[in-house]
N, C-alpha and C positions, 0 to 999 in steps of 0.2 A: 103158512107157518105162523105160529103164535108169537107175538112180540112179548118179551119179558120186560116188565117194569123194574127198574133198578131203584133201590132205596138209597138216596144220597147219603143218609147217615150211616148206612151199612158199608157202602162203597168207600166213603171217606171217613169211616169211623175212627181210624187212627189219627187223622188230621184233627177231628173234633176233640179227641182226648188230649192231644198235644196242646190244642188251643185252650182247653179248660185248665190244664196244669200250668201253662205259661201265664194265664190270667191270674191264677191263684198266687203264683210266685211273685208276679209284679205287684199284686195287692199287698202281699205280706211285706215286701221290701219297702213299698211306699209307706205302709203303716209304721215300720220301724224308723224310717227316716224322719217322719213328721209327727211322731207320737211324743207328747210331753209327759212321758212316764219314766219311772225309775228303772234301773237295769233289772231288778228282781221282777217288777211288774211286766216288763217287756219279755223276759224269759218265760214267765208263766203264760203270757199271751201267745208266744211262739209255740209253746208245747200244745196249747189248746188248738191253735191253727193247724199244727202238724197232724194232730189226731183227726181233726175234721177233714183235712186234705186226704189222709189215708182212707177214711170212710168214703169220701166222695169218689176217689179213684176205684175203690173196691166195688162200690155201687154201679159206677159207670161201666166197669169191666164186666160185671155180671149182666147188665142190661145188653151189652154188645154180644155177649155169649148167647144169651137167650134169643136175641133177634137172629143171630146166625143159625141157631138150632131150628127156629121156625122157618127160616128161608130154606134150609136144607130139606126139611120135611116137605115143604111145598114143592120144591124141585123134584124130589123123589116121587111124590104123588103124581105130578105132571108126567114124569118119565114112565111110571106104571100105566097111566092112562094112554100115553102115546104107544106103548108096546101093545096094550090090549087092542087099541084101534088098528094098529098095523096087522096084528094077528087076525082080527076079524076081516080085514080087507083081503088078506092072503087066502083065508078060508073061502071068502065069497068068490074070488077069482078061481080057486080050485074047483068049487062046485059048478061053476059055469063052464069050465073046460071039460070036466068029466062028463 
């Protein structure tokens, strides 16, 4: 039986995304608490960071989706190969019996 290698980023993909989001939130909060800026500058900074966070989450989500698609394609191909191999084995047994 073939051993299937598991991609730790795919298996724990949701954990990775949560870690990235929490890290960005922690960084933003730290920036607010320790920034020597005016309220208006801070709000502009937060808007920029929120936009970048949205783009990062979207990009990470798209990467996870694409990885999943590739994995599904690989598994389907391996399944087709296994079925073809099984059919060939059955035909080989049938020709020997007959």
